[in-house]
N, CA, C and O atoms as CSV, one atom per row, in Angstrom:
chain,resi,resn,atom,element,x,y,z
A,1,MET,N,N,0.790,-0.963,-0.079
A,1,MET,CA,C,0.209,-0.024,-0.155
A,1,MET,C,C,0.942,1.415,-0.127
A,1,MET,O,O,0.422,2.528,-0.204
A,2,GLN,N,N,2.295,1.068,0.005
A,2,GLN,CA,C,3.131,2.352,0.274
A,2,GLN,C,C,3.106,2.845,-1.152
A,2,GLN,O,O,3.179,4.073,-1.171
A,3,ASN,N,N,3.028,2.303,-2.354
A,3,ASN,CA,C,3.344,2.899,-3.954
A,3,ASN,C,C,2.490,1.764,-4.349
A,3,ASN,O,O,3.080,0.697,-4.520
A,4,PRO,N,N,1.028,1.790,-4.553
A,4,PRO,CA,C,-0.145,1.153,-5.349
A,4,PRO,C,C,0.185,1.684,-6.869
A,4,PRO,O,O,0.080,2.857,-7.226
A,5,VAL,N,N,0.537,0.762,-7.558
A,5,VAL,CA,C,0.653,0.524,-9.204
A,5,VAL,C,C,-0.640,-0.050,-9.340
A,5,VAL,O,O,-0.857,-1.198,-8.952
A,6,PHE,N,N,-1.659,0.781,-9.948
A,6,PHE,CA,C,-2.944,-0.034,-10.650
A,6,PHE,C,C,-2.917,-0.368,-12.120
A,6,PHE,O,O,-2.759,0.206,-13.197
A,7,ARG,N,N,-3.089,-1.269,-11.764
A,7,ARG,CA,C,-3.637,-2.137,-13.579
A,7,ARG,C,C,-4.860,-2.970,-13.795
A,7,ARG,O,O,-5.304,-3.715,-12.921
A,8,LEU,N,N,-5.403,-2.826,-14.999
A,8,LEU,CA,C,-6.733,-3.346,-15.444
A,8,LEU,C,C,-6.984,-4.788,-14.738
A,8,LEU,O,O,-6.020,-5.503,-14.466
A,9,GLY,N,N,-7.893,-5.059,-14.542
A,9,GLY,CA,C,-8.554,-5.794,-13.635
A,9,GLY,C,C,-7.579,-6.513,-12.780
A,9,GLY,O,O,-7.171,-7.652,-13.004
A,10,MET,N,N,-7.176,-5.620,-11.596
A,10,MET,CA,C,-6.128,-5.872,-9.972
A,10,MET,C,C,-7.764,-6.075,-9.745
A,10,MET,O,O,-8.697,-5.821,-10.507
A,11,VAL,N,N,-7.750,-6.642,-8.372
A,11,VAL,CA,C,-8.968,-7.225,-7.806
A,11,VAL,C,C,-8.532,-6.569,-6.308
A,11,VAL,O,O,-7.373,-6.467,-5.908
A,12,PHE,N,N,-9.593,-6.203,-5.675
A,12,PHE,CA,C,-9.115,-5.947,-3.902
A,12,PHE,C,C,-10.275,-6.279,-3.213
A,12,PHE,O,O,-11.312,-6.433,-3.858
A,13,GLY,N,N,-10.263,-6.432,-1.842
A,13,GLY,CA,C,-10.562,-7.244,-1.133
A,13,GLY,C,C,-11.849,-6.756,-0.773
A,13,GLY,O,O,-12.792,-7.534,-0.628
A,14,SER,N,N,-12.006,-5.032,-0.558
A,14,SER,CA,C,-13.382,-4.422,-0.274
A,14,SER,C,C,-13.150,-3.133,-1.211
A,14,SER,O,O,-12.205,-3.084,-1.998
A,15,VAL,N,N,-13.964,-2.232,-1.083
A,15,VAL,CA,C,-13.934,-0.659,-0.947
A,15,VAL,C,C,-12.995,0.163,-0.395
A,15,VAL,O,O,-12.245,0.911,-1.023
A,16,ASP,N,N,-13.047,0.013,0.819
A,16,ASP,CA,C,-12.396,0.641,1.527
A,16,ASP,C,C,-11.052,-0.157,1.159
A,16,ASP,O,O,-10.321,0.694,1.667
A,17,VAL,N,N,-10.465,-0.778,0.848
A,17,VAL,CA,C,-8.897,-1.611,0.572
A,17,VAL,C,C,-8.573,-0.283,-1.157
A,17,VAL,O,O,-7.663,0.500,-1.430
A,18,PHE,N,N,-9.682,-0.626,-1.774
A,18,PHE,CA,C,-9.729,0.483,-2.899
A,18,PHE,C,C,-9.527,1.796,-2.571
A,18,PHE,O,O,-8.572,2.349,-3.116
A,19,ARG,N,N,-10.259,2.482,-1.742
A,19,ARG,CA,C,-9.970,3.769,-2.236
A,19,ARG,C,C,-8.427,4.185,-0.421
A,19,ARG,O,O,-8.052,5.332,-0.181
A,20,LYS,N,N,-7.979,3.044,0.348
A,20,LYS,CA,C,-7.033,3.029,0.521
A,20,LYS,C,C,-6.111,3.555,-0.467
A,20,LYS,O,O,-5.585,4.663,-0.359
A,21,ALA,N,N,-5.834,2.403,-1.853
A,21,ALA,CA,C,-5.064,2.466,-2.675
A,21,ALA,C,C,-5.025,3.730,-3.375
A,21,ALA,O,O,-3.894,4.066,-3.726
A,22,VAL,N,N,-5.961,4.510,-3.666
A,22,VAL,CA,C,-6.134,5.686,-4.310
A,22,VAL,C,C,-5.637,6.782,-3.312
A,22,VAL,O,O,-4.978,7.670,-3.852
A,23,ARG,N,N,-5.747,6.848,-2.510
A,23,ARG,CA,C,-5.497,7.813,-1.427
A,23,ARG,C,C,-3.968,8.090,-1.625
A,23,ARG,O,O,-3.453,9.187,-1.842
A,24,ALA,N,N,-3.162,6.522,-1.473
A,24,ALA,CA,C,-1.715,6.064,-1.285
A,24,ALA,C,C,-1.305,6.805,-2.301
A,24,ALA,O,O,-0.518,7.740,-2.150
A,25,HIS,N,N,-1.854,6.419,-3.554
A,25,HIS,CA,C,-1.012,6.692,-4.773
A,25,HIS,C,C,-1.572,8.321,-4.975
A,25,HIS,O,O,-0.456,8.803,-5.175
A,26,ALA,N,N,-2.155,9.066,-5.031
A,26,ALA,CA,C,-2.583,10.358,-4.722
A,26,ALA,C,C,-1.321,11.370,-3.874
A,26,ALA,O,O,-0.947,12.507,-4.161
A,27,VAL,N,N,-0.787,10.292,-2.546
A,27,VAL,CA,C,-0.098,11.005,-1.856
A,27,VAL,C,C,1.499,10.726,-2.166
A,27,VAL,O,O,2.306,11.628,-1.944
A,28,LYS,N,N,1.839,9.732,-2.572
A,28,LYS,CA,C,2.653,8.977,-2.971
A,28,LYS,C,C,3.421,10.070,-4.517
A,28,LYS,O,O,4.624,10.278,-4.672
A,29,HIS,N,N,2.373,10.545,-5.373
A,29,HIS,CA,C,2.600,10.583,-6.049
A,29,HIS,C,C,2.091,12.131,-6.386
A,29,HIS,O,O,2.191,12.553,-7.538
A,30,ARG,N,N,1.610,12.851,-5.454
A,30,ARG,CA,C,1.761,14.259,-5.435
A,30,ARG,C,C,0.879,14.627,-6.280
A,30,ARG,O,O,1.074,15.633,-6.962
A,31,ARG,N,N,-0.160,13.948,-6.388
A,31,ARG,CA,C,-1.398,14.456,-7.197
A,31,ARG,C,C,-2.984,14.819,-6.341
A,31,ARG,O,O,-3.306,14.335,-5.256
A,32,LEU,N,N,-3.655,15.604,-7.012
A,32,LEU,CA,C,-5.066,16.275,-6.568
A,32,LEU,C,C,-5.920,15.278,-7.185
A,32,LEU,O,O,-6.171,15.427,-8.381
A,33,VAL,N,N,-6.367,14.368,-6.616
A,33,VAL,CA,C,-7.116,13.403,-6.872
A,33,VAL,C,C,-8.355,13.285,-6.232
A,33,VAL,O,O,-8.307,13.036,-5.028
A,34,LYS,N,N,-9.692,13.432,-6.871
A,34,LYS,CA,C,-11.253,13.478,-6.303
A,34,LYS,C,C,-11.769,12.231,-6.772
A,34,LYS,O,O,-11.463,11.722,-7.850
A,35,PHE,N,N,-12.754,11.633,-5.725
A,35,PHE,CA,C,-13.780,10.585,-5.652
A,35,PHE,C,C,-14.873,11.351,-6.855
A,35,PHE,O,O,-15.693,12.152,-6.408
A,36,LYS,N,N,-14.857,11.148,-7.979
A,36,LYS,CA,C,-16.194,11.658,-8.481
A,36,LYS,C,C,-17.422,10.616,-8.521
A,36,LYS,O,O,-18.581,11.001,-8.368
A,37,LYS,N,N,-17.105,9.367,-8.722
A,37,LYS,CA,C,-18.543,8.805,-8.176
A,37,LYS,C,C,-17.667,7.734,-7.026
A,37,LYS,O,O,-16.599,7.135,-6.897
A,38,ASN,N,N,-19.195,8.037,-6.217
A,38,ASN,CA,C,-18.519,7.070,-4.688
A,38,ASN,C,C,-19.979,6.571,-4.014
A,38,ASN,O,O,-20.543,6.992,-3.004
A,39,ASP,N,N,-20.411,5.419,-5.041
A,39,ASP,CA,C,-21.617,4.744,-4.120
A,39,ASP,C,C,-21.560,3.166,-4.309
A,39,ASP,O,O,-20.723,2.639,-5.042
A,40,ARG,N,N,-22.337,2.585,-3.725
A,40,ARG,CA,C,-22.480,1.706,-3.540
A,40,ARG,C,C,-22.079,0.429,-4.788
A,40,ARG,O,O,-21.585,-0.685,-4.615
A,41,ASP,N,N,-22.543,1.160,-6.136
A,41,ASP,CA,C,-22.327,0.005,-7.516
A,41,ASP,C,C,-21.030,0.250,-7.863
A,41,ASP,O,O,-20.436,-0.640,-8.472
A,42,GLY,N,N,-20.339,1.495,-7.546
A,42,GLY,CA,C,-18.801,1.598,-8.046
A,42,GLY,C,C,-18.232,2.974,-7.644
A,42,GLY,O,O,-18.870,3.867,-7.088
A,43,ILE,N,N,-16.575,3.019,-8.111
A,43,ILE,CA,C,-16.024,4.362,-7.638
A,43,ILE,C,C,-15.120,4.673,-8.707
A,43,ILE,O,O,-14.437,3.854,-9.322
A,44,MET,N,N,-15.176,6.205,-8.926
A,44,MET,CA,C,-14.545,6.521,-10.077
A,44,MET,C,C,-13.992,7.564,-9.371
A,44,MET,O,O,-14.619,8.357,-8.668
A,45,ALA,N,N,-11.930,7.538,-9.719
A,45,ALA,CA,C,-11.521,8.475,-9.176
A,45,ALA,C,C,-10.981,8.788,-10.507
A,45,ALA,O,O,-10.717,8.008,-11.422
A,46,VAL,N,N,-10.823,10.515,-10.437
A,46,VAL,CA,C,-10.272,11.387,-11.103
A,46,VAL,C,C,-9.337,12.208,-10.792
A,46,VAL,O,O,-9.295,12.473,-9.591
A,47,CYS,N,N,-8.230,12.929,-11.735
A,47,CYS,CA,C,-7.601,13.796,-11.432
A,47,CYS,C,C,-8.307,14.767,-11.332
A,47,CYS,O,O,-9.312,14.840,-12.039
A,48,LYS,N,N,-7.860,16.161,-10.093
A,48,LYS,CA,C,-8.388,17.165,-10.413
A,48,LYS,C,C,-7.888,17.996,-11.075
A,48,LYS,O,O,-8.884,18.711,-11.191
A,49,ALA,N,N,-7.040,18.564,-11.688
A,49,ALA,CA,C,-6.217,19.319,-12.958
A,49,ALA,C,C,-7.251,19.191,-14.090
A,49,ALA,O,O,-8.054,18.258,-14.105
A,50,GLU,N,N,-7.226,19.946,-14.839
A,50,GLU,CA,C,-8.231,20.069,-15.731
A,50,GLU,C,C,-7.688,19.465,-17.163
A,50,GLU,O,O,-8.240,19.027,-18.172
A,51,CYS,N,N,-6.448,19.646,-16.778
A,51,CYS,CA,C,-6.018,18.765,-18.068
A,51,CYS,C,C,-5.210,17.781,-18.097
A,51,CYS,O,O,-4.648,17.364,-19.109
A,52,CYS,N,N,-5.103,17.351,-16.998
A,52,CYS,CA,C,-5.299,15.537,-16.923
A,52,CYS,C,C,-6.309,14.617,-16.888
A,52,CYS,O,O,-7.383,14.650,-16.287
A,53,GLU,N,N,-5.835,13.795,-17.604
A,53,GLU,CA,C,-7.023,12.517,-18.439
A,53,GLU,C,C,-6.647,11.240,-17.225
A,53,GLU,O,O,-7.056,10.152,-17.629
A,54,TRP,N,N,-5.882,11.151,-15.684
A,54,TRP,CA,C,-5.831,10.226,-14.742
A,54,TRP,C,C,-7.107,9.871,-14.582
A,54,TRP,O,O,-7.902,10.808,-14.508
A,55,PHE,N,N,-7.611,8.579,-14.493
A,55,PHE,CA,C,-8.973,8.455,-13.930
A,55,PHE,C,C,-8.635,6.710,-14.004
A,55,PHE,O,O,-7.956,6.093,-14.825
A,56,VAL,N,N,-9.449,6.184,-12.723
A,56,VAL,CA,C,-9.500,5.044,-12.354
A,56,VAL,C,C,-10.970,4.457,-11.679
A,56,VAL,O,O,-11.361,4.860,-10.584
A,57,PHE,N,N,-11.602,3.612,-12.361
A,57,PHE,CA,C,-12.721,3.448,-12.284
A,57,PHE,C,C,-12.947,1.611,-11.916
A,57,PHE,O,O,-12.528,0.715,-12.650
A,58,ALA,N,N,-13.633,1.424,-10.734
A,58,ALA,CA,C,-13.651,0.181,-10.295
A,58,ALA,C,C,-15.114,-0.283,-9.834
A,58,ALA,O,O,-15.885,0.672,-9.738
A,59,SER,N,N,-15.641,-1.461,-9.544
A,59,SER,CA,C,-16.896,-2.467,-9.180
A,59,SER,C,C,-16.877,-3.319,-8.965
A,59,SER,O,O,-15.872,-3.950,-9.293
A,60,TRP,N,N,-17.845,-3.936,-8.325
A,60,TRP,CA,C,-18.088,-5.536,-7.810
A,60,TRP,C,C,-18.104,-5.978,-8.956
A,60,TRP,O,O,-18.371,-5.428,-10.024
A,61,LEU,N,N,-17.756,-7.183,-8.665
A,61,LEU,CA,C,-17.766,-8.202,-9.419
A,61,LEU,C,C,-19.231,-8.965,-9.241
A,61,LEU,O,O,-19.909,-8.405,-8.380
A,62,GLY,N,N,-19.969,-10.271,-9.940
A,62,GLY,CA,C,-20.827,-10.654,-9.953
A,62,GLY,C,C,-21.115,-11.337,-8.548
A,62,GLY,O,O,-22.282,-11.458,-8.178
A,63,ASP,N,N,-19.768,-11.909,-7.544
A,63,ASP,CA,C,-20.510,-11.998,-6.153
A,63,ASP,C,C,-20.330,-10.990,-5.219
A,63,ASP,O,O,-20.660,-11.341,-4.087
A,64,HIS,N,N,-19.951,-9.947,-5.306
A,64,HIS,CA,C,-19.934,-8.894,-4.336
A,64,HIS,C,C,-19.303,-9.227,-3.346
A,64,HIS,O,O,-19.479,-8.707,-2.244
A,65,LYS,N,N,-18.402,-10.222,-3.599
A,65,LYS,CA,C,-17.139,-10.425,-2.622
A,65,LYS,C,C,-15.612,-9.570,-2.942
A,65,LYS,O,O,-14.647,-9.547,-2.179
A,66,THR,N,N,-15.691,-9.066,-3.949
A,66,THR,CA,C,-14.341,-8.548,-4.645
A,66,THR,C,C,-14.513,-7.435,-5.633
A,66,THR,O,O,-15.229,-7.469,-6.634
A,67,PHE,N,N,-13.913,-6.645,-5.305
A,67,PHE,CA,C,-13.700,-5.185,-5.703
A,67,PHE,C,C,-12.822,-5.188,-7.247
A,67,PHE,O,O,-11.699,-5.690,-7.198
A,68,LYS,N,N,-13.170,-4.793,-8.233
A,68,LYS,CA,C,-12.162,-5.252,-9.448
A,68,LYS,C,C,-12.360,-3.469,-10.134
A,68,LYS,O,O,-13.355,-2.750,-10.219
A,69,ILE,N,N,-10.687,-3.221,-10.587
A,69,ILE,CA,C,-10.543,-2.320,-11.866
A,69,ILE,C,C,-11.257,-2.906,-13.362
A,69,ILE,O,O,-10.996,-3.990,-13.883
A,70,LYS,N,N,-12.143,-1.953,-13.836
A,70,LYS,CA,C,-12.334,-2.290,-15.000
A,70,LYS,C,C,-12.322,-1.306,-15.954
A,70,LYS,O,O,-12.518,-1.721,-17.096
A,71,SER,N,N,-12.100,0.218,-15.794
A,71,SER,CA,C,-11.916,1.487,-16.576
A,71,SER,C,C,-10.274,1.840,-15.790
A,71,SER,O,O,-10.356,1.914,-14.564
A,72,LEU,N,N,-9.133,2.011,-16.259
A,72,LEU,CA,C,-8.009,2.991,-16.455
A,72,LEU,C,C,-7.119,3.962,-17.013
A,72,LEU,O,O,-6.516,3.436,-17.949
A,73,ASN,N,N,-6.831,4.966,-16.869
A,73,ASN,CA,C,-6.057,5.347,-17.555
A,73,ASN,C,C,-4.954,5.790,-16.520
A,73,ASN,O,O,-5.327,6.522,-15.604
A,74,ASP,N,N,-3.815,5.466,-16.572
A,74,ASP,CA,C,-2.593,5.591,-15.412
A,74,ASP,C,C,-1.954,6.459,-15.929
A,74,ASP,O,O,-0.809,6.348,-15.490
A,75,LYS,N,N,-2.038,7.623,-16.910
A,75,LYS,CA,C,-0.827,8.288,-17.154
A,75,LYS,C,C,-1.729,10.046,-16.694
A,75,LYS,O,O,-2.758,10.537,-17.158
A,76,HIS,N,N,-0.810,10.539,-15.671
A,76,HIS,CA,C,-0.639,11.881,-15.298
A,76,HIS,C,C,0.316,12.662,-16.280
A,76,HIS,O,O,1.499,12.437,-16.535
A,77,THR,N,N,-0.783,13.942,-16.905
A,77,THR,CA,C,-0.154,14.785,-17.677
A,77,THR,C,C,-0.546,16.137,-17.321
A,77,THR,O,O,-0.860,16.997,-18.143
A,78,CYS,N,N,-0.506,16.329,-15.711
A,78,CYS,CA,C,-0.191,17.237,-14.794
A,78,CYS,C,C,0.822,17.120,-14.056
A,78,CYS,O,O,1.529,16.123,-13.911
A,79,ALA,N,N,0.956,18.603,-13.353
A,79,ALA,CA,C,2.168,18.995,-12.792
A,79,ALA,C,C,2.037,18.292,-11.270
A,79,ALA,O,O,0.938,18.531,-10.769
A,80,MET,N,N,2.678,17.701,-10.660
A,80,MET,CA,C,2.928,17.363,-8.869
A,80,MET,C,C,2.087,19.178,-8.110
A,80,MET,O,O,2.016,20.302,-8.605
A,81,SER,N,N,1.699,18.706,-7.005
A,81,SER,CA,C,1.005,19.325,-6.208
A,81,SER,C,C,1.195,19.461,-4.960
A,81,SER,O,O,0.635,18.439,-4.564
A,82,PHE,N,N,1.700,20.141,-3.743
A,82,PHE,CA,C,2.103,19.910,-2.841
A,82,PHE,C,C,1.344,20.074,-1.611
A,82,PHE,O,O,1.685,19.995,-0.431
A,83,LYS,N,N,-0.064,20.388,-2.325
A,83,LYS,CA,C,-1.310,20.527,-1.254
A,83,LYS,C,C,-2.155,19.666,-1.525
A,83,LYS,O,O,-3.097,19.663,-2.317
A,84,ASN,N,N,-1.589,18.598,-0.502
A,84,ASN,CA,C,-3.024,16.881,-0.462
A,84,ASN,C,C,-3.769,17.070,0.789
A,84,ASN,O,O,-3.348,17.193,1.939
A,85,ARG,N,N,-5.012,17.067,0.305
A,85,ARG,CA,C,-5.683,16.778,1.264
A,85,ARG,C,C,-6.105,15.680,1.709
A,85,ARG,O,O,-7.067,15.543,2.465
A,86,PHE,N,N,-5.377,14.783,1.248
A,86,PHE,CA,C,-5.575,13.210,1.845
A,86,PHE,C,C,-4.279,12.832,2.910
A,86,PHE,O,O,-4.185,11.718,3.425
A,87,VAL,N,N,-3.379,13.847,3.135
A,87,VAL,CA,C,-2.109,13.751,3.937
A,87,VAL,C,C,-3.007,14.488,4.804
A,87,VAL,O,O,-3.468,15.609,4.590
A,88,SER,N,N,-3.233,13.636,5.945
A,88,SER,CA,C,-3.806,13.844,7.223
A,88,SER,C,C,-3.361,13.507,8.492
A,88,SER,O,O,-2.417,12.749,8.716
A,89,SER,N,N,-3.890,13.943,9.138
A,89,SER,CA,C,-3.149,12.921,10.825
A,89,SER,C,C,-3.126,11.594,10.708
A,89,SER,O,O,-2.235,10.790,10.979
A,90,LYS,N,N,-4.556,11.400,10.132
A,90,LYS,CA,C,-4.869,10.075,10.014
A,90,LYS,C,C,-3.816,9.198,9.396
A,90,LYS,O,O,-3.297,8.221,9.936
A,91,HIS,N,N,-3.642,9.529,8.556
A,91,HIS,CA,C,-2.498,9.052,7.241
A,91,HIS,C,C,-1.806,8.757,8.066
A,91,HIS,O,O,-1.553,7.625,8.480
A,92,ILE,N,N,-1.135,10.463,8.645
A,92,ILE,CA,C,0.221,10.065,9.011
A,92,ILE,C,C,0.410,8.720,9.871
A,92,ILE,O,O,1.012,7.668,9.655
A,93,ALA,N,N,-0.370,9.211,10.949
A,93,ALA,CA,C,-0.726,8.197,12.416
A,93,ALA,C,C,-0.502,6.653,11.700
A,93,ALA,O,O,0.407,5.926,12.102
A,94,GLU,N,N,-1.537,6.179,10.464
A,94,GLU,CA,C,-1.133,5.102,10.221
A,94,GLU,C,C,-0.043,4.998,9.553
A,94,GLU,O,O,0.662,4.158,10.112
A,95,LYS,N,N,0.582,5.529,8.414
A,95,LYS,CA,C,1.966,5.028,7.996
A,95,LYS,C,C,3.392,4.858,9.724
A,95,LYS,O,O,4.298,4.038,9.870
A,96,TYR,N,N,2.968,5.965,10.625
A,96,TYR,CA,C,4.412,5.967,11.077
A,96,TYR,C,C,3.917,5.249,12.553
A,96,TYR,O,O,4.727,4.940,13.428
A,97,VAL,N,N,2.709,5.079,12.648
A,97,VAL,CA,C,3.042,4.740,14.539
A,97,VAL,C,C,3.773,3.250,14.900
A,97,VAL,O,O,4.309,3.193,16.007
A,98,GLY,N,N,3.815,2.361,14.269
A,98,GLY,CA,C,4.578,1.567,14.364
A,98,GLY,C,C,6.328,1.342,14.193
A,98,GLY,O,O,6.983,0.316,14.378
A,99,GLN,N,N,6.809,2.794,13.747
A,99,GLN,CA,C,7.944,3.339,14.016
A,99,GLN,C,C,7.952,3.892,14.923
A,99,GLN,O,O,9.034,3.641,15.455
A,100,TRP,N,N,7.374,4.588,15.549
A,100,TRP,CA,C,7.113,4.797,16.887
A,100,TRP,C,C,7.225,4.208,17.558
A,100,TRP,O,O,8.238,4.262,18.255
A,101,ARG,N,N,6.238,3.265,17.768
A,101,ARG,CA,C,5.921,2.427,18.899
A,101,ARG,C,C,7.500,1.516,18.883
A,101,ARG,O,O,7.827,1.133,20.007
A,102,GLU,N,N,8.238,1.237,18.027
A,102,GLU,CA,C,9.697,0.433,18.491
A,102,GLU,C,C,10.360,1.327,18.657
A,102,GLU,O,O,11.276,0.913,19.367
A,103,ASN,N,N,10.592,2.950,18.334
A,103,ASN,CA,C,11.921,3.378,18.923
A,103,ASN,C,C,11.189,4.871,19.517
A,103,ASN,O,O,11.017,5.918,18.892
A,104,LEU,N,N,10.808,4.522,21.059
A,104,LEU,CA,C,10.297,5.412,22.093
A,104,LEU,C,C,11.084,6.392,22.178
A,104,LEU,O,O,10.453,7.322,22.679
A,105,ASP,N,N,12.445,6.776,21.890
A,105,ASP,CA,C,13.129,7.996,22.203
A,105,ASP,C,C,12.791,8.656,21.158
A,105,ASP,O,O,13.179,9.814,21.006
């Protein structure tokens, strides 16, 4: 989850895992990403930059147990952004809490 690389047909165990992967991608690559469609049937994440055509769409498979990427354009044509709403205290805590517990000094 540190550096997710999306591929067409990639399968996720749940919607939450897919959302975390999109957020991790946005943070790692310093892109402004928003969830354009975010409902029980499917999720579409797009780049907020007007000129960028990056997007990923995933929805449930027939069994409703796995979430699969069905459409993807993985090329960002926009510039990096140093302001990202996904970098929150929760994100930082999830990333570093293990290291902080190991080294109390």
